[in-house]
C-alpha positions as CSV (number, residue, x, y, z in Angstrom):
1,M,87.6,90.2,95.1
2,P,90.3,91.3,97.6
3,S,92.4,94.3,96.7
4,V,96.0,93.8,95.9
5,D,98.5,96.2,97.4
6,S,102.2,96.4,96.4
7,V,105.2,98.1,97.9
8,K,108.3,99.1,96.1
9,V,111.5,98.8,98.1
10,A,114.4,101.1,97.4
11,V,118.0,101.2,98.7
12,R,120.6,103.9,98.5
13,V,124.2,103.6,99.4
14,R,125.2,107.0,100.7
15,P,128.7,108.6,100.9
16,F,130.7,108.0,104.1
17,S,130.3,110.6,106.8
18,Q,133.4,112.5,108.0
19,R,133.4,110.2,111.1
20,E,133.5,107.1,108.9
21,K,136.3,108.6,106.8
22,D,138.3,109.5,109.9
23,A,137.9,105.9,111.2
24,G,139.3,104.5,107.9
25,S,136.0,102.7,107.1
26,R,135.8,100.6,103.9
27,C,132.7,100.2,101.7
28,V,131.5,96.6,101.9
29,I,128.6,97.1,99.5
30,S,128.5,96.7,95.7
31,M,125.6,97.2,93.4
32,N,124.8,95.9,89.9
33,S,121.4,97.1,88.7
34,S,118.8,96.1,91.3
35,S,121.1,93.5,92.9
36,T,123.0,94.7,96.0
37,S,125.8,92.6,97.6
38,I,127.1,93.1,101.1
39,Y,130.5,91.6,102.0
40,D,131.8,90.6,105.4
41,P,134.9,92.7,106.0
42,K,136.4,90.0,108.2
43,N,135.6,87.2,105.7
44,P,135.6,88.7,102.2
45,G,134.5,85.4,100.7
46,H,131.2,85.6,102.6
47,M,128.6,87.7,100.8
48,K,124.9,88.2,101.0
49,T,123.0,89.4,97.9
50,F,119.6,91.2,97.9
51,T,117.3,92.4,95.2
52,F,115.4,95.6,95.4
53,D,112.9,97.3,93.2
54,L,115.1,100.4,93.0
55,A,118.8,100.7,93.9
56,Y,120.9,103.9,93.9
57,W,124.6,104.2,94.2
58,S,125.6,107.5,96.0
59,H,128.8,106.3,97.7
60,S,131.3,107.6,95.1
61,G,131.4,109.3,91.7
62,F,130.5,112.7,92.9
63,L,131.9,116.2,93.2
64,K,130.9,119.1,95.5
65,D,129.4,122.1,93.6
66,K,130.0,125.7,94.7
67,D,127.1,125.4,97.2
68,G,128.5,122.3,98.8
69,M,125.9,120.0,97.2
70,L,127.0,116.6,95.8
71,V,126.6,116.3,92.0
72,S,127.6,113.6,89.5
73,A,131.3,113.7,88.5
74,G,130.4,113.1,84.9
75,S,128.5,111.1,82.3
76,N,130.2,107.8,83.3
77,S,129.5,108.3,87.0
78,R,127.0,105.9,88.7
79,Y,126.2,108.6,91.3
80,A,122.6,109.1,92.1
81,G,121.8,112.2,94.2
82,Q,118.9,112.4,96.7
83,V,116.8,114.4,94.2
84,K,117.3,111.8,91.5
85,C,116.3,109.0,93.9
86,I,113.1,110.8,95.0
87,Q,112.1,111.6,91.4
88,R,112.5,108.0,90.3
89,A,110.7,106.6,93.4
90,I,107.4,108.5,92.8
């Protein structure tokens, strides 16, 4: 009997870099559970939706702690930091 392999696919929407902020970039991605939608900024009605095994929102909902690390802004925040993403993935 052949062996069956599987791969989990994860996506994480990271915060904008300073360069992206300076350029006035807009976030064109939204997440709802494992469903991720990407909008065309030139045609907002045009959207592509993808489903991933794991999806993490890290674009907003965070604060910087005293060491400059990004942490969740509170219990209602959707923010998932890098450590949280790694722990859930393994």
